[in-house]
One Martini backbone bead per residue (centre of mass of N, CA, C, O) as a GRO file, in nm:
protein
  361
    1MET     BB    1   0.096   0.036   0.023
    2GLU     BB    2   0.020   0.367  -0.070
    3ARG     BB    3   0.098   0.722   0.022
    4VAL     BB    4  -0.054   1.042  -0.044
    5THR     BB    5  -0.023   1.386   0.034
    6ILE     BB    6  -0.256   1.644   0.008
    7LYS     BB    7  -0.178   1.998  -0.015
    8THR     BB    8  -0.390   2.268   0.068
    9PRO     BB    9  -0.533   2.557   0.170
   10SER     BB   10  -0.820   2.396   0.232
   11LYS     BB   11  -0.674   2.095   0.229
   12GLN     BB   12  -0.594   1.776   0.381
   13TYR     BB   13  -0.520   1.457   0.209
   14PRO     BB   14  -0.553   1.122   0.128
   15VAL     BB   15  -0.383   0.881  -0.088
   16VAL     BB   16  -0.478   0.551  -0.143
   17ILE     BB   17  -0.262   0.285  -0.270
   18GLY     BB   18  -0.387  -0.038  -0.382
   19TYR     BB   19  -0.439  -0.363  -0.265
   20ASP     BB   20  -0.683  -0.423  -0.054
   21ILE     BB   21  -0.799  -0.116   0.085
   22LEU     BB   22  -1.112  -0.084   0.166
   23THR     BB   23  -1.090  -0.146   0.474
   24GLU     BB   24  -0.990   0.154   0.535
   25LEU     BB   25  -1.252   0.322   0.490
   26ASN     BB   26  -1.420   0.279   0.750
   27GLU     BB   27  -1.212   0.395   0.947
   28PHE     BB   28  -1.197   0.675   0.822
   29ILE     BB   29  -1.491   0.757   0.858
   30SER     BB   30  -1.507   0.724   1.168
   31THR     BB   31  -1.266   0.938   1.230
   32SER     BB   32  -1.339   1.186   1.014
   33ILE     BB   33  -1.681   1.129   1.031
   34PRO     BB   34  -1.849   1.113   1.321
   35LYS     BB   35  -2.143   1.262   1.219
   36LEU     BB   36  -2.253   1.062   1.037
   37SER     BB   37  -2.553   0.975   0.862
   38LYS     BB   38  -2.518   0.945   0.535
   39ILE     BB   39  -2.487   0.756   0.222
   40LEU     BB   40  -2.386   0.842  -0.116
   41VAL     BB   41  -2.365   0.641  -0.401
   42VAL     BB   42  -2.195   0.715  -0.698
   43VAL     BB   43  -2.267   0.523  -0.998
   44ASP     BB   44  -2.214   0.350  -1.269
   45GLU     BB   45  -2.363   0.099  -1.449
   46GLU     BB   46  -2.101  -0.068  -1.504
   47VAL     BB   47  -1.977  -0.070  -1.221
   48HIS     BB   48  -2.229  -0.185  -1.084
   49ARG     BB   49  -2.224  -0.457  -1.236
   50ILE     BB   50  -1.924  -0.539  -1.142
   51HIS     BB   51  -1.897  -0.353  -0.839
   52GLY     BB   52  -2.161  -0.331  -0.651
   53ASP     BB   53  -2.025  -0.481  -0.376
   54ALA     BB   54  -1.767  -0.319  -0.279
   55LEU     BB   55  -1.951  -0.130  -0.052
   56LYS     BB   56  -2.134  -0.314   0.131
   57PHE     BB   57  -1.993  -0.282   0.416
   58LEU     BB   58  -2.123  -0.002   0.488
   59GLN     BB   59  -2.412  -0.124   0.577
   60GLU     BB   60  -2.328  -0.226   0.866
   61THR     BB   61  -2.296   0.105   0.979
   62HIS     BB   62  -2.479   0.235   0.743
   63GLU     BB   63  -2.668   0.450   0.554
   64VAL     BB   64  -2.724   0.340   0.213
   65HIS     BB   65  -2.716   0.497  -0.111
   66TYR     BB   66  -2.800   0.459  -0.466
   67PHE     BB   67  -2.671   0.609  -0.767
   68VAL     BB   68  -2.737   0.536  -1.108
   69ALA     BB   69  -2.548   0.618  -1.376
   70PRO     BB   70  -2.440   0.686  -1.655
   71ARG     BB   71  -2.206   0.630  -1.878
   72GLY     BB   72  -1.980   0.852  -1.860
   73GLU     BB   73  -2.035   1.169  -1.994
   74GLN     BB   74  -2.349   1.145  -1.957
   75SER     BB   75  -2.338   1.212  -1.640
   76LYS     BB   76  -2.239   1.526  -1.716
   77SER     BB   77  -2.531   1.661  -1.660
   78LEU     BB   78  -2.792   1.854  -1.569
   79ASN     BB   79  -3.000   1.625  -1.545
   80ILE     BB   80  -2.836   1.434  -1.360
   81PHE     BB   81  -2.779   1.633  -1.138
   82ASP     BB   82  -3.080   1.672  -1.064
   83GLU     BB   83  -3.133   1.375  -0.993
   84VAL     BB   84  -2.936   1.353  -0.756
   85ILE     BB   85  -3.050   1.576  -0.580
   86SER     BB   86  -3.336   1.458  -0.562
   87TYR     BB   87  -3.253   1.192  -0.432
   88ALA     BB   88  -3.122   1.312  -0.178
   89LEU     BB   89  -3.382   1.449  -0.075
   90THR     BB   90  -3.562   1.191  -0.056
   91LYS     BB   91  -3.334   1.061   0.151
   92GLN     BB   92  -3.246   1.285   0.359
   93LEU     BB   93  -3.002   1.437   0.325
   94ASP     BB   94  -2.749   1.605   0.499
   95ARG     BB   95  -2.476   1.789   0.630
   96ASN     BB   96  -2.369   1.484   0.743
   97SER     BB   97  -2.318   1.376   0.476
   98LEU     BB   98  -2.203   1.137   0.215
   99VAL     BB   99  -2.011   1.126  -0.079
  100VAL     BB  100  -1.953   0.853  -0.314
  101GLY     BB  101  -1.723   0.797  -0.576
  102LEU     BB  102  -1.785   0.520  -0.805
  103GLY     BB  103  -1.533   0.548  -1.052
  104GLY     BB  104  -1.459   0.750  -1.280
  105GLY     BB  105  -1.413   1.069  -1.379
  106ALA     BB  106  -1.714   1.138  -1.421
  107ILE     BB  107  -1.812   1.052  -1.138
  108GLY     BB  108  -1.623   1.232  -0.981
  109ASP     BB  109  -1.731   1.499  -1.091
  110LEU     BB  110  -2.028   1.464  -1.017
  111SER     BB  111  -2.005   1.398  -0.711
  112GLY     BB  112  -1.846   1.654  -0.637
  113PHE     BB  113  -2.059   1.860  -0.735
  114VAL     BB  114  -2.281   1.767  -0.555
  115ALA     BB  115  -2.130   1.810  -0.284
  116SER     BB  116  -2.066   2.124  -0.334
  117THR     BB  117  -2.400   2.199  -0.351
  118TYR     BB  118  -2.517   2.047  -0.125
  119MET     BB  119  -2.599   2.248   0.113
  120ARG     BB  120  -2.317   2.401   0.042
  121GLY     BB  121  -2.172   2.135   0.140
  122ILE     BB  122  -2.030   1.812   0.143
  123SER     BB  123  -1.894   1.526   0.185
  124PHE     BB  124  -1.621   1.352   0.000
  125ILE     BB  125  -1.531   1.043  -0.179
  126GLN     BB  126  -1.286   0.878  -0.367
  127VAL     BB  127  -1.340   0.579  -0.592
  128PRO     BB  128  -1.150   0.467  -0.819
  129THR     BB  129  -1.169   0.258  -1.148
  130THR     BB  130  -0.939   0.415  -1.305
  131ILE     BB  131  -0.665   0.550  -1.451
  132LEU     BB  132  -0.770   0.833  -1.526
  133ALA     BB  133  -0.853   0.904  -1.216
  134HIS     BB  134  -0.570   0.986  -1.107
  135ASP     BB  135  -0.628   1.280  -1.198
  136SER     BB  136  -0.932   1.367  -1.123
  137ALA     BB  137  -0.930   1.280  -0.804
  138VAL     BB  138  -0.709   1.506  -0.791
  139GLY     BB  139  -0.755   1.862  -0.675
  140GLY     BB  140  -1.084   1.954  -0.688
  141LYS     BB  141  -1.209   1.912  -0.967
  142VAL     BB  142  -1.549   1.995  -1.043
  143ALA     BB  143  -1.793   1.876  -1.300
  144ILE     BB  144  -1.993   1.977  -1.578
  145ASN     BB  145  -2.151   1.981  -1.876
  146HIS     BB  146  -2.189   2.157  -2.179
  147SER     BB  147  -2.292   2.189  -2.501
  148LEU     BB  148  -2.041   2.419  -2.538
  149GLY     BB  149  -1.870   2.254  -2.305
  150LYS     BB  150  -1.625   2.127  -2.112
  151ASN     BB  151  -1.641   2.193  -1.779
  152MET     BB  152  -1.824   2.476  -1.742
  153ILE     BB  153  -1.950   2.346  -1.469
  154GLY     BB  154  -1.793   2.444  -1.161
  155HIS     BB  155  -1.542   2.350  -0.907
  156PHE     BB  156  -1.360   2.382  -0.600
  157TYR     BB  157  -1.338   2.050  -0.434
  158GLN     BB  158  -1.230   1.872  -0.178
  159PRO     BB  159  -1.167   1.584  -0.055
  160GLU     BB  160  -1.119   1.366   0.213
  161ALA     BB  161  -1.053   1.126   0.004
  162VAL     BB  162  -0.851   0.863  -0.161
  163PHE     BB  163  -0.941   0.533  -0.290
  164TYR     BB  164  -0.706   0.320  -0.468
  165GLU     BB  165  -0.826   0.038  -0.610
  166LEU     BB  166  -0.645  -0.179  -0.820
  167ASN     BB  167  -0.845  -0.416  -0.879
  168PHE     BB  168  -1.033  -0.260  -1.076
  169LEU     BB  169  -0.827  -0.257  -1.328
  170LYS     BB  170  -0.867  -0.559  -1.431
  171THR     BB  171  -1.155  -0.477  -1.594
  172LEU     BB  172  -1.032  -0.313  -1.807
  173PRO     BB  173  -1.032  -0.202  -2.100
  174GLN     BB  174  -0.787  -0.117  -2.318
  175GLU     BB  175  -0.897   0.170  -2.389
  176GLU     BB  176  -0.887   0.265  -2.086
  177VAL     BB  177  -0.592   0.227  -2.038
  178ARG     BB  178  -0.497   0.416  -2.261
  179SER     BB  179  -0.637   0.668  -2.159
  180GLY     BB  180  -0.498   0.683  -1.877
  181MET     BB  181  -0.193   0.685  -1.980
  182ALA     BB  182  -0.198   0.967  -2.103
  183GLU     BB  183  -0.182   1.115  -1.823
  184VAL     BB  184   0.084   0.998  -1.740
  185ILE     BB  185   0.249   1.116  -1.974
  186LYS     BB  186   0.183   1.407  -1.910
  187HIS     BB  187   0.321   1.426  -1.634
  188ALA     BB  188   0.602   1.370  -1.743
  189LEU     BB  189   0.629   1.606  -1.953
  190ILE     BB  190   0.578   1.850  -1.733
  191ALA     BB  191   0.794   1.726  -1.478
  192ASP     BB  192   0.963   1.433  -1.569
  193ASN     BB  193   1.216   1.296  -1.740
  194SER     BB  194   1.267   1.028  -1.592
  195PHE     BB  195   0.979   0.926  -1.618
  196TYR     BB  196   0.968   0.934  -1.925
  197GLU     BB  197   1.205   0.733  -1.976
  198THR     BB  198   1.067   0.497  -1.835
  199LEU     BB  199   0.827   0.479  -2.025
  200ARG     BB  200   0.984   0.439  -2.292
  201LYS     BB  201   1.116   0.167  -2.191
  202LYS     BB  202   0.854   0.002  -2.044
  203LEU     BB  203   0.627   0.109  -2.246
  204THR     BB  204   0.495  -0.131  -2.497
  205SER     BB  205   0.216  -0.228  -2.359
  206PHE     BB  206  -0.144  -0.298  -2.268
  207SER     BB  207  -0.182  -0.612  -2.230
  208THR     BB  208   0.063  -0.581  -2.017
  209LEU     BB  209   0.075  -0.485  -1.665
  210ASP     BB  210   0.279  -0.417  -1.433
  211LYS     BB  211   0.225  -0.371  -1.107
  212GLU     BB  212   0.469  -0.195  -1.032
  213LEU     BB  213   0.448   0.005  -1.266
  214LEU     BB  214   0.162   0.102  -1.213
  215THR     BB  215   0.203   0.207  -0.927
  216TYR     BB  216   0.425   0.406  -0.999
  217CYS     BB  217   0.268   0.576  -1.206
  218LEU     BB  218   0.037   0.667  -1.017
  219LYS     BB  219   0.201   0.790  -0.790
  220ARG     BB  220   0.366   0.992  -0.960
  221GLY     BB  221   0.127   1.143  -1.081
  222ILE     BB  222   0.008   1.234  -0.807
  223GLU     BB  223   0.255   1.387  -0.707
  224ILE     BB  224   0.261   1.595  -0.932
  225LYS     BB  225  -0.018   1.709  -0.894
  226GLY     BB  226   0.007   1.781  -0.592
  227SER     BB  227   0.244   1.989  -0.622
  228ILE     BB  228   0.076   2.187  -0.795
  229VAL     BB  229  -0.179   2.227  -0.617
  230GLU     BB  230  -0.031   2.337  -0.368
  231LYS     BB  231   0.051   2.610  -0.531
  232ASP     BB  232  -0.241   2.590  -0.725
  233GLU     BB  233  -0.560   2.535  -0.664
  234ARG     BB  234  -0.720   2.771  -0.873
  235GLU     BB  235  -0.575   2.835  -1.142
  236THR     BB  236  -0.366   3.111  -1.154
  237GLY     BB  237  -0.123   2.930  -1.283
  238ILE     BB  238   0.047   2.632  -1.294
  239ARG     BB  239  -0.207   2.447  -1.321
  240ALA     BB  240  -0.238   2.481  -1.632
  241PHE     BB  241  -0.023   2.258  -1.708
  242LEU     BB  242  -0.234   2.016  -1.677
  243ASN     BB  243  -0.351   2.104  -1.982
  244PHE     BB  244  -0.183   1.938  -2.148
  245GLY     BB  245  -0.361   1.867  -2.449
  246HIS     BB  246  -0.666   1.992  -2.391
  247THR     BB  247  -0.754   2.201  -2.597
  248TYR     BB  248  -0.765   2.020  -2.851
  249GLY     BB  249  -0.884   1.767  -2.715
  250HIS     BB  250  -1.156   1.891  -2.625
  251ALA     BB  251  -1.251   1.967  -2.907
  252ILE     BB  252  -1.268   1.679  -3.015
  253GLU     BB  253  -1.452   1.561  -2.796
  254SER     BB  254  -1.690   1.758  -2.839
  255ALA     BB  255  -1.728   1.730  -3.156
  256SER     BB  256  -1.774   1.409  -3.143
  257GLY     BB  257  -1.907   1.347  -2.883
  258TYR     BB  258  -1.976   1.244  -2.594
  259GLY     BB  259  -1.822   0.915  -2.584
  260LYS     BB  260  -1.690   0.854  -2.873
  261ARG     BB  261  -1.424   0.936  -2.725
  262THR     BB  262  -1.161   0.923  -2.546
  263HIS     BB  263  -1.002   1.136  -2.348
  264GLY     BB  264  -0.705   1.036  -2.372
  265GLU     BB  265  -0.688   1.029  -2.682
  266CYS     BB  266  -0.742   1.331  -2.721
  267VAL     BB  267  -0.501   1.427  -2.549
  268MET     BB  268  -0.282   1.297  -2.720
  269ILE     BB  269  -0.334   1.467  -2.967
  270GLY     BB  270  -0.290   1.737  -2.813
  271MET     BB  271   0.012   1.685  -2.746
  272ILE     BB  272   0.115   1.676  -3.034
  273PHE     BB  273   0.018   1.954  -3.106
  274ALA     BB  274   0.193   2.099  -2.882
  275LEU     BB  275   0.470   1.997  -2.980
  276PHE     BB  276   0.459   2.129  -3.255
  277LEU     BB  277   0.433   2.419  -3.147
  278SER     BB  278   0.695   2.423  -2.988
  279MET     BB  279   0.881   2.390  -3.236
  280LYS     BB  280   0.768   2.649  -3.385
  281GLN     BB  281   0.892   2.829  -3.135
  282GLY     BB  282   1.201   2.693  -3.105
  283GLU     BB  283   1.193   2.438  -2.948
  284GLU     BB  284   1.364   2.147  -2.861
  285ILE     BB  285   1.230   1.939  -2.621
  286GLY     BB  286   1.421   1.663  -2.632
  287MET     BB  287   1.285   1.547  -2.907
  288GLU     BB  288   1.144   1.336  -3.145
  289LEU     BB  289   0.842   1.352  -3.281
  290GLU     BB  290   0.839   1.095  -3.455
  291GLU     BB  291   0.912   0.902  -3.222
  292PHE     BB  292   0.673   0.963  -3.045
  293VAL     BB  293   0.453   0.884  -3.249
  294GLY     BB  294   0.548   0.593  -3.284
  295TRP     BB  295   0.502   0.505  -2.991
  296ILE     BB  296   0.199   0.574  -2.981
  297LYS     BB  297   0.112   0.385  -3.209
  298ASN     BB  298   0.223   0.120  -3.077
  299LEU     BB  299   0.006   0.163  -2.831
  300GLY     BB  300  -0.280   0.231  -3.008
  301TYR     BB  301  -0.328   0.510  -3.095
  302ASN     BB  302  -0.580   0.713  -3.232
  303LEU     BB  303  -0.513   0.993  -3.465
  304ALA     BB  304  -0.775   1.032  -3.595
  305ILE     BB  305  -0.972   1.269  -3.788
  306SER     BB  306  -1.254   1.367  -3.879
  307GLU     BB  307  -1.377   1.526  -4.159
  308ASP     BB  308  -1.618   1.665  -3.999
  309LEU     BB  309  -1.376   1.805  -3.841
  310SER     BB  310  -1.310   2.106  -3.866
  311PHE     BB  311  -1.108   2.360  -3.794
  312ASP     BB  312  -1.327   2.573  -3.738
  313VAL     BB  313  -1.466   2.413  -3.517
  314LEU     BB  314  -1.217   2.379  -3.329
  315PHE     BB  315  -1.148   2.678  -3.296
  316GLU     BB  316  -1.408   2.763  -3.156
  317LEU     BB  317  -1.359   2.578  -2.909
  318MET     BB  318  -1.078   2.696  -2.825
  319THR     BB  319  -1.189   2.988  -2.757
  320ARG     BB  320  -1.353   2.859  -2.494
  321ASP     BB  321  -1.127   2.818  -2.334
  322LYS     BB  322  -1.014   2.894  -2.012
  323LYS     BB  323  -0.723   3.009  -2.131
  324SER     BB  324  -0.840   3.222  -2.281
  325GLU     BB  325  -0.782   3.548  -2.450
  326GLY     BB  326  -0.990   3.733  -2.621
  327GLY     BB  327  -1.033   3.462  -2.812
  328SER     BB  328  -0.739   3.350  -2.756
  329PRO     BB  329  -0.552   3.086  -2.761
  330ARG     BB  330  -0.393   2.902  -2.499
  331PHE     BB  331  -0.089   2.717  -2.455
  332VAL     BB  332   0.070   2.433  -2.356
  333LEU     BB  333   0.416   2.421  -2.353
  334LEU     BB  334   0.758   2.317  -2.444
  335ARG     BB  335   1.096   2.349  -2.391
  336GLU     BB  336   1.097   2.084  -2.220
  337VAL     BB  337   1.107   1.828  -2.037
  338GLY     BB  338   0.959   1.981  -1.747
  339LYS     BB  339   0.903   2.277  -1.923
  340PRO     BB  340   0.642   2.463  -1.899
  341TYR     BB  341   0.419   2.688  -2.092
  342LEU     BB  342   0.247   2.981  -2.182
  343HIS     BB  343   0.082   3.041  -2.513
  344LYS     BB  344  -0.007   3.238  -2.768
  345ILE     BB  345  -0.200   3.142  -3.061
  346ASP     BB  346  -0.248   3.167  -3.382
  347HIS     BB  347  -0.445   3.072  -3.637
  348ASP     BB  348  -0.229   2.973  -3.845
  349MET     BB  349  -0.071   2.786  -3.653
  350LEU     BB  350  -0.309   2.605  -3.580
  351LYS     BB  351  -0.362   2.509  -3.868
  352ALA     BB  352  -0.087   2.373  -3.909
  353ALA     BB  353  -0.121   2.167  -3.678
  354ASP     BB  354  -0.377   2.037  -3.787
  355GLN     BB  355  -0.250   1.936  -4.053
  356TYR     BB  356  -0.042   1.753  -3.921
  357ILE     BB  357  -0.233   1.559  -3.772
  358ARG     BB  358  -0.376   1.462  -4.049
  359THR     BB  359  -0.097   1.295  -4.137
  360LEU     BB  360  -0.083   1.045  -3.909
  361VAL     BB  361  -0.259   0.797  -4.038
   0.00000   0.00000   0.00000
């Protein structure tokens, strides 16, 4: 079992990582939330089907209710948010209640946003079931989507704890493993060249993932995110670096229709887009872009962009990105691995990067 402590100005909390660790959850709840009245577990339908009994032990000592949400990004809608709040009210959850998010990043975002708004804020705990959620479960960003943009309705709200039971990852389909590892690669690129070199050397396939390598990757990724969040909880400065690959990636994800492509695969395309822009700004970046793209293709990432998604459509979505200024997109770029920075990019340069991405299939 590994433990990482996340320290922010608003809260300090543990991230517990390992196999067979859920027994620690009951003890944590008893000692950290002594006045607890009821528990609402928010879980998506697929996780509920496979792991529905994973938290059954909580019913031995607490009143527990389950809200089963749609799978993936479909759960992060205003309609589903309203349904969860209504369900909590009918079950008479009060200000001493606890929300537990059992699932991937979408469920973590939804459950956290519910907790942050219900009666002006109640406690919540993240229990991630995907690799992708190693990123979203830590740091306190909670949100739901709007039809005009991803994560446009949200809040900063830290959990009481994160319990990362790695046994859940055994049931992930390979596309979800690939999606989650994109965020692991992102953390390495923005913060730790040694970590990146380890990934390049040891990460050759997603069909078999060594337990020790996986635990190391998740812990290191969480440590990197935690160190950034500690310095900039509300994204007024360096926390924006965690969005490396997300500006173009979110545009593809949104334009494709939420749930049509995995978040991580879209972010991977966005990272290649940002690396191309970095080189066009004259940065050495410390790698050959073609070699990086070759590695990514060998890992099975689909870099194709539908012809239906024109650059004009993607550009419009990029201008709505939260890092944009005055309608001009700003991108996280790299001077070299581990040294990110923000830079405003003009329309023509973005179009050139878009054209490059379309040649990679």
